[in-house]
C-alpha positions as CSV (number, residue, x, y, z in Angstrom):
1,X,0.0,0.0,0.0
2,X,2.9,2.3,0.6
3,X,3.8,2.0,-3.1
4,X,0.3,2.8,-4.2
5,X,-0.6,-0.8,-5.1
6,X,-3.9,-2.4,-4.2
7,X,-3.5,-5.0,-1.5
8,X,-5.3,-6.9,1.2
9,X,-5.8,-5.1,4.5
10,X,-2.4,-5.5,6.3
11,X,-2.2,-7.4,9.6
12,X,-1.8,-5.5,12.9
13,X,1.7,-4.0,13.2
14,X,3.3,-1.0,15.0
15,X,4.8,0.5,11.8
16,X,7.4,0.3,9.1
17,X,10.9,1.5,9.8
18,X,13.8,2.4,7.5
19,X,14.0,3.9,4.1
20,X,11.1,2.2,2.3
21,X,12.0,3.9,-1.0
22,X,15.3,2.0,-1.2
23,X,13.2,-0.6,-3.1
24,X,11.6,0.6,-6.3
25,X,8.8,-1.9,-6.2
26,X,7.4,-4.9,-4.3
27,X,6.5,-8.2,-6.1
28,X,4.6,-10.8,-4.1
29,X,5.2,-14.1,-6.0
30,X,2.5,-16.3,-4.7
31,X,1.1,-19.7,-5.7
32,X,-2.0,-18.5,-7.5
33,X,-2.6,-19.7,-11.1
34,X,-0.7,-17.8,-13.8
35,X,-3.8,-17.6,-16.0
36,X,-7.6,-18.1,-15.8
37,X,-8.1,-19.3,-19.4
38,X,-7.5,-23.0,-20.2
39,X,-5.7,-21.7,-23.3
40,X,-3.0,-19.9,-21.2
41,X,0.3,-21.8,-20.7
42,X,3.8,-21.1,-19.5
43,X,5.2,-20.4,-22.9
44,X,2.6,-17.7,-23.6
45,X,3.2,-16.3,-20.1
46,X,6.9,-15.9,-20.8
47,X,6.2,-14.4,-24.3
48,X,8.2,-17.1,-26.0
49,X,5.2,-18.1,-28.0
50,X,5.2,-14.8,-29.9
51,X,8.6,-15.7,-31.4
52,X,7.5,-19.3,-32.1
53,X,4.5,-18.0,-34.1
54,X,6.7,-15.5,-35.9
55,X,9.1,-18.3,-36.9
56,X,6.3,-20.4,-38.4
57,X,4.8,-17.4,-40.2
58,X,8.2,-16.8,-41.8
59,X,8.2,-20.3,-43.4
60,X,7.9,-20.3,-47.2
61,X,4.7,-22.3,-47.2
62,X,3.1,-20.0,-44.7
63,X,3.9,-17.0,-46.8
64,X,2.6,-18.7,-49.9
65,X,-0.7,-19.5,-48.1
66,X,-0.9,-15.9,-46.8
67,X,-0.7,-17.0,-43.1
68,X,0.5,-14.5,-40.5
69,X,1.6,-15.1,-36.9
70,X,-2.0,-14.8,-35.9
71,X,-2.9,-18.0,-37.7
72,X,-0.7,-19.9,-35.2
73,X,-2.5,-18.6,-32.2
74,X,-5.3,-20.6,-30.5
75,X,-6.6,-17.4,-28.9
76,X,-7.9,-15.8,-32.1
77,X,-9.8,-16.8,-35.2
78,X,-8.0,-17.7,-38.4
79,X,-5.9,-20.8,-37.9
80,X,-7.3,-22.3,-34.8
81,X,-9.9,-25.0,-34.8
82,X,-13.2,-23.3,-34.5
83,X,-15.0,-26.4,-33.3
84,X,-13.2,-26.3,-30.0
85,X,-12.0,-22.7,-30.2
86,X,-8.3,-23.8,-29.9
87,X,-8.9,-25.8,-26.7
88,X,-8.3,-29.2,-28.3
89,X,-11.2,-30.6,-26.2
90,X,-15.0,-30.1,-26.1
91,X,-16.9,-30.0,-22.8
92,X,-20.3,-31.6,-22.7
93,X,-22.4,-30.3,-19.8
94,X,-24.2,-33.0,-17.8
95,X,-27.2,-32.0,-15.8
96,X,-26.8,-34.3,-12.8
97,X,-23.2,-35.5,-13.3
98,X,-19.7,-34.0,-13.7
99,X,-19.1,-32.4,-17.1
100,X,-17.6,-34.7,-19.8
101,X,-14.4,-33.4,-21.4
102,X,-13.9,-35.1,-24.9
103,X,-11.2,-34.8,-27.5
104,X,-12.4,-32.5,-30.3
105,X,-13.5,-34.6,-33.3
106,X,-12.6,-31.9,-35.8
107,X,-8.9,-31.4,-34.9
108,X,-8.4,-34.5,-32.8
109,X,-6.9,-32.5,-30.0
110,X,-4.4,-30.7,-32.2
111,X,-6.1,-27.3,-31.7
112,X,-5.4,-26.0,-35.3
113,X,-6.9,-26.4,-38.8
114,X,-5.2,-28.9,-41.1
115,X,-3.9,-26.2,-43.4
116,X,-2.0,-24.7,-40.5
117,X,-0.6,-28.0,-39.4
118,X,0.8,-28.5,-42.9
119,X,3.4,-25.8,-42.2
120,X,6.5,-27.3,-40.7
121,X,9.8,-26.1,-39.3
122,X,12.5,-28.8,-39.4
123,X,9.9,-31.5,-39.7
124,X,7.6,-30.3,-36.9
125,X,4.3,-28.4,-37.1
126,X,3.0,-26.0,-34.5
127,X,1.2,-28.8,-32.6
128,X,4.4,-30.9,-32.5
129,X,6.3,-28.0,-31.0
130,X,3.7,-27.4,-28.3
131,X,4.0,-31.0,-27.3
132,X,7.7,-30.6,-26.7
133,X,9.0,-30.3,-23.1
134,X,11.0,-27.1,-22.3
135,X,14.2,-29.1,-22.2
136,X,13.5,-30.7,-25.7
137,X,12.4,-27.3,-27.1
138,X,15.6,-25.6,-26.0
139,X,17.6,-28.4,-27.7
140,X,15.4,-28.2,-30.9
141,X,15.6,-24.5,-31.4
142,X,19.1,-24.3,-30.0
143,X,20.5,-26.1,-33.1
144,X,19.6,-23.1,-35.2
145,X,20.1,-20.3,-32.6
146,X,23.5,-19.3,-33.9
147,X,22.2,-18.6,-37.4
148,X,18.6,-17.7,-36.7
149,X,17.9,-14.7,-34.4
150,X,14.2,-15.8,-33.8
151,X,15.4,-19.2,-32.6
152,X,17.9,-17.5,-30.4
153,X,15.2,-15.4,-28.7
154,X,13.0,-18.5,-28.2
155,X,15.9,-20.2,-26.4
156,X,16.7,-17.2,-24.3
157,X,13.0,-16.9,-23.2
158,X,12.7,-20.6,-22.4
159,X,16.0,-20.9,-20.5
160,X,14.7,-19.4,-17.3
161,X,12.0,-22.1,-17.1
162,X,14.8,-24.7,-17.2
163,X,16.8,-22.7,-14.6
164,X,14.0,-22.9,-12.1
165,X,13.5,-26.7,-12.6
166,X,10.6,-26.6,-15.0
167,X,12.3,-28.2,-17.9
168,X,9.9,-31.2,-17.8
169,X,6.7,-29.3,-18.6
170,X,5.3,-29.2,-22.1
171,X,5.2,-25.9,-24.0
172,X,1.5,-26.1,-24.6
173,X,0.6,-27.4,-21.2
174,X,-2.5,-25.7,-19.8
175,X,-1.8,-23.4,-16.9
176,X,-4.8,-24.9,-15.1
177,X,-2.8,-28.2,-14.8
178,X,0.1,-26.6,-12.9
179,X,0.4,-26.9,-9.1
180,X,0.7,-23.8,-6.9
181,X,4.5,-24.3,-6.6
182,X,4.9,-24.7,-10.4
183,X,2.9,-21.6,-11.0
184,X,5.1,-19.7,-8.6
185,X,8.2,-20.9,-10.3
186,X,6.8,-19.9,-13.7
187,X,6.4,-16.4,-12.3
188,X,10.0,-16.5,-11.1
189,X,11.1,-17.5,-14.5
190,X,9.2,-14.5,-16.1
191,X,11.2,-12.1,-13.9
192,X,14.5,-13.8,-14.9
193,X,13.5,-13.5,-18.5
194,X,12.6,-9.8,-18.4
195,X,15.1,-7.4,-20.0
196,X,13.9,-4.6,-17.6
197,X,16.5,-2.2,-16.3
198,X,14.5,-1.8,-13.1
199,X,16.6,-2.6,-10.1
200,X,16.1,-2.9,-6.4
201,X,12.8,-4.8,-6.5
202,X,11.9,-6.6,-3.3
203,X,10.5,-10.1,-4.2
204,X,8.5,-12.0,-1.5
205,X,8.1,-15.7,-2.0
206,X,5.8,-18.0,0.0
207,X,7.1,-21.6,0.3
208,X,8.7,-21.8,-3.2
209,X,10.2,-25.2,-2.6
210,X,6.8,-27.0,-2.1
211,X,7.0,-30.3,-4.0
212,X,10.5,-29.8,-5.2
213,X,13.2,-32.5,-5.4
214,X,16.5,-31.7,-3.7
215,X,18.2,-31.3,-7.1
216,X,15.6,-28.8,-8.2
217,X,15.9,-26.8,-4.9
218,X,19.6,-26.2,-5.8
219,X,18.5,-24.9,-9.2
220,X,15.9,-22.7,-7.6
221,X,18.6,-21.2,-5.3
222,X,20.7,-20.4,-8.4
223,X,17.7,-18.6,-9.9
224,X,17.4,-16.6,-6.6
225,X,21.1,-15.7,-6.7
226,X,20.7,-14.5,-10.3
227,X,18.0,-12.0,-9.1
228,X,20.2,-10.9,-6.2
229,X,23.2,-10.4,-8.5
230,X,21.0,-8.0,-10.5
231,X,20.5,-5.8,-7.4
232,X,17.2,-7.2,-6.1
233,X,16.2,-8.4,-2.6
234,X,14.5,-11.6,-1.9
235,X,12.4,-12.4,1.2
236,X,11.3,-16.0,1.5
237,X,8.7,-17.5,3.9
238,X,10.2,-21.0,4.1
239,X,10.7,-24.1,6.3
240,X,13.2,-25.9,4.1
241,X,16.6,-26.2,5.8
242,X,18.5,-26.1,2.5
243,X,17.0,-22.7,1.8
244,X,17.4,-21.4,5.3
245,X,21.1,-22.4,5.5
246,X,21.8,-20.4,2.3
247,X,20.1,-17.2,3.5
248,X,22.1,-14.1,4.3
249,X,19.8,-13.2,7.2
250,X,17.2,-15.3,9.1
251,X,14.2,-14.0,11.1
252,X,12.9,-16.9,13.1
253,X,9.3,-16.5,14.5
254,X,8.0,-18.7,17.3
255,X,8.6,-20.3,19.6
256,X,5.5,-22.4,18.9
257,X,2.6,-22.0,16.4
258,X,-0.7,-20.2,16.8
259,X,-1.3,-18.1,19.9
260,X,2.0,-19.4,21.3
261,X,4.0,-17.9,18.5
262,X,4.4,-14.7,16.7
263,X,7.5,-13.5,18.6
264,X,10.9,-12.9,17.0
265,X,13.0,-15.7,18.5
266,X,16.1,-14.9,16.5
267,X,17.6,-12.5,14.0
268,X,20.9,-13.1,12.3
269,X,23.0,-15.4,10.1
270,X,22.3,-19.1,9.7
271,X,25.5,-19.9,11.5
272,X,24.5,-17.9,14.6
273,X,21.0,-19.4,14.4
274,X,22.5,-22.9,15.0
275,X,23.8,-21.6,18.4
276,X,20.4,-20.3,19.5
277,X,19.1,-22.8,22.1
278,X,15.6,-21.2,22.2
279,X,15.0,-21.7,18.4
280,X,13.5,-24.9,17.1
281,X,14.7,-23.9,13.7
282,X,18.2,-23.6,15.0
283,X,18.0,-27.2,16.4
284,X,16.7,-28.6,13.1
285,X,19.4,-26.6,11.1
286,X,22.1,-28.1,13.3
287,X,20.8,-31.6,12.7
288,X,20.5,-30.9,9.0
289,X,24.1,-29.7,8.7
290,X,25.4,-32.7,10.7
291,X,23.7,-35.2,8.4
292,X,25.2,-33.5,5.4
293,X,28.7,-33.6,7.0
294,X,28.3,-37.3,7.7
């Protein structure tokens, strides 16, 4: 609210101290879905799909047929299947039962008209590309990135998804199928992909490691460090010991939960937190570091 942004009513507090204007903006990166439409997906959220559509519109057959980048969008009329409106599925409403979701009989789930699917780039049509995982797409477009500027931009926009451990998701995967943690990491990737010169943003993350494998947590930490190296500040609400031990500064709230908590038990470095006998977090952090040492 201090920055003029709309927000929920803040909890009870005595005040805010320090120079608030040292940060240029506040970004709360939560686990809410990245898009309400079933046609939205991570690749459109990161604007990588704009370059993919341009690449296909530049193909000789597309020019011969008079197809523009708009024909490769499932959000507008032209090249999308009009039977399912680019969804790939048709929903049949059932009066007393759950709705039935069936594959579109016109496009067989491919979301585009046959004439659009005839246009290929290195043997793959637009549907084939949307079925690729992020990792496979980076490899596919990366082979031409040195000679093709559009392919280079596609790879550059997809790389942040790989960096936050989202290389396994499909380019055309509906945003509605992503978990809260996955949606949060897509948002993080979008900030990594931005070419903005804006610095000193305070990012607030709520439990970003939810559901992540240990290997992917390390990748997430590297993504955080990339933001920090660009002059940003990251505040994380987290219980994962691997994240806590890598923090520059820890504020431990407790000692217990509910009405027995809410007090600042400790403020300082992770190393000093280990020495705090009052802190449950400090005890778990000691045990975590001992297990790694062994």
